[in-house]
C-alpha beads as a LAMMPS data file, in Angstrom:
LAMMPS data file: protein, C-alpha beads

42 atoms
41 bonds

1 atom types
1 bond types

-500.0 500.0 xlo xhi
-500.0 500.0 ylo yhi
-500.0 500.0 zlo zhi

Masses

1 110.0

Atoms # bond

1 1 1 -6.111 9.324 -4.138
2 1 1 -9.493 8.792 -2.524
3 1 1 -9.304 9.172 1.298
4 1 1 -10.649 5.636 1.786
5 1 1 -7.997 4.176 -0.520
6 1 1 -5.334 6.284 1.204
7 1 1 -6.423 4.834 4.556
8 1 1 -6.325 1.282 3.198
9 1 1 -2.866 1.916 1.728
10 1 1 -1.649 3.230 5.090
11 1 1 -2.937 0.153 6.904
12 1 1 -1.349 -2.231 4.406
13 1 1 1.920 -0.291 4.492
14 1 1 2.076 -0.408 8.297
15 1 1 1.303 -4.146 8.400
16 1 1 3.914 -4.997 5.773
17 1 1 6.600 -2.805 7.347
18 1 1 6.025 -4.425 10.754
19 1 1 6.401 -7.965 9.366
20 1 1 9.581 -9.149 11.078
21 1 1 10.199 -12.587 9.570
22 1 1 11.589 -11.201 6.324
23 1 1 13.156 -7.959 5.209
24 1 1 10.718 -6.108 2.996
25 1 1 11.846 -3.147 0.935
26 1 1 8.788 -1.098 0.100
27 1 1 8.186 2.545 -0.633
28 1 1 4.787 3.941 0.220
29 1 1 4.477 5.710 -3.137
30 1 1 4.940 2.409 -5.000
31 1 1 2.321 0.753 -2.802
32 1 1 -0.119 3.594 -3.518
33 1 1 0.443 3.237 -7.279
34 1 1 -0.151 -0.514 -7.037
35 1 1 -3.382 -0.080 -5.077
36 1 1 -4.624 2.536 -7.539
37 1 1 -3.875 0.146 -10.409
38 1 1 -6.099 -2.473 -8.743
39 1 1 -9.048 -0.090 -8.608
40 1 1 -8.692 1.453 -12.086
41 1 1 -11.707 1.035 -14.274
42 1 1 -11.138 -0.484 -17.707

Bonds

1 1 1 2
2 1 2 3
3 1 3 4
4 1 4 5
5 1 5 6
6 1 6 7
7 1 7 8
8 1 8 9
9 1 9 10
10 1 10 11
11 1 11 12
12 1 12 13
13 1 13 14
14 1 14 15
15 1 15 16
16 1 16 17
17 1 17 18
18 1 18 19
19 1 19 20
20 1 20 21
21 1 21 22
22 1 22 23
23 1 23 24
24 1 24 25
25 1 25 26
26 1 26 27
27 1 27 28
28 1 28 29
29 1 29 30
30 1 30 31
31 1 31 32
32 1 32 33
33 1 33 34
34 1 34 35
35 1 35 36
36 1 36 37
37 1 37 38
38 1 38 39
39 1 39 40
40 1 40 41
41 1 41 42
C-alpha cells in the first residue's frame, strides 16, 4: 500500500475506533482492503 494511503487508513481507523456512541467492529486489514478498492483504476 502506498505510504500516503496507509497514513489515511490509519487516521480513519483511529477515528472510527474512538467513536464512542456505537460499538464498531472493524479490523484494520479490512479497512485497508476497502480503501484500496476505492482507489483501484478500472
